[in-house]
C-alpha positions, 0 to 999 in steps of 0.5 A: 396680360395686365401687369399686376399692380403691386400693393401699396405700402400704405393702404389708402394713401391715395384716398387720404391724401386727397381728402387732405388736399381738398380740405385745406383748399376749400379750408384755408388755400381758396379764402387766402387766395380771395384775399391776395386776389382782392389785394392784387386788384389794387394799383402799387401806389393805392397799395403802398398808401393804404400799408405805410399810412402813419396810423397803420404803421404805428398799428404795426408797431404797436402790435409787433413791438407788444407781441415780441416783448410778451413773447421775451417775457413767456419765455423767461417766465415759461421756462421757470414754470415748466422747470417748476412743474417737471422738476419739483413734485409739492401739493397742487402740481397738478391743479396748476398744470391745468390752469396753465391751459385755461388761455386754450380753452377760455375766450379771449373776450372773456380774458380781457373783461377779466384783466380790465377789472382787475388791471383798471384804476378802480380794480383790485391791482389797478388801485395798488399800481396807480398809488406809484403812479404806474397804469396797465389798462388804456395803456400799451402795458395792458396789451403786453399784459394780455398778450403775455396772458395767452401766450404763456401756454405755448412756451410752457406746453413746448418746453415741458417735453424737452425738459422730460427729455434732458437726461438727468445723468449727465447732470449729475456727472457733470456736479460730480466733476464739480460743474457749477449749476450754472455750467451745468445749465448752459452746456447741457440742459440749455443746448436741449431745451432751446430748440423747443425754447425757440419754438415756444417763443415764435409760437406765442409771438405769432399768437400775439401778432393776431390777437384781439378780443382779449386786447380791445377791451384793455387797450383803449383802442387810441389811434396811434396810442394803443390801437393794434393792426387787427382792430384796424382791419375791422375799423376799415371793414365796419367802414366798408373800406374793404381794399384797405381791410384786404391790404391790412390783412395781407400784410398780416398774412404774409407775415403770419406765413413767414413766422409759421415757417420760422416754426417749422424749420426751429422744430425740424432743426430741434430734432436733428439736434435730438437725433444727432444727440441720441447718437 
């Protein structure tokens, strides 16, 4: 007699797992594997000569430095924006909340053109800053401004749910016992939102490293000065230097994977803290 197969606890799991695996391989893994295989055909000397070229190193320094600075700025002001939207009721709050997501929907090229028009020396803000000797457009400062714009929603949307989870009764109890506002923030609020804040920081940093459209218009794209790594990859493709583009793409792939792994680890750490706090 044939053994009766017990029904699956998760009906359709086999089919959905197979479809998910196929979709993941076709859309993500196969293209990435092709990039790795293209890079593997190069010798170590050629690979190192490309990725350690002075122009490439300068682009790494600018891309990661500007993305890191923009992520720090977004961590501070993103937290302030999220705090304002969660803790206060005021006219236009929902409108501001909707505007936060505009960088998600707006084409990045449009963002770059708009920022260039505003911060150029003949632009509304550019003229005011130029009077004090401050240049934004076509400098590394403009790159930081562009990355701050496209990275802000990641921090705000990561911190908002965490602020909603903060137990207000604990804040009230701390104030009743004589705790100051800074002490309450440091011991009650910050530990709760820190995992979400770190996640938002990492996501904004990762987004900034790979940003292209909003940067190329305001950067000026001068080699060794305002040239980011994604632009250098495009330049090598236009020059039919596929090996060089693949090598730089592989470096960006490795770094992106590390950052995404960090995001997942931060989210797991945050969930464990929330569960522990609930106990």
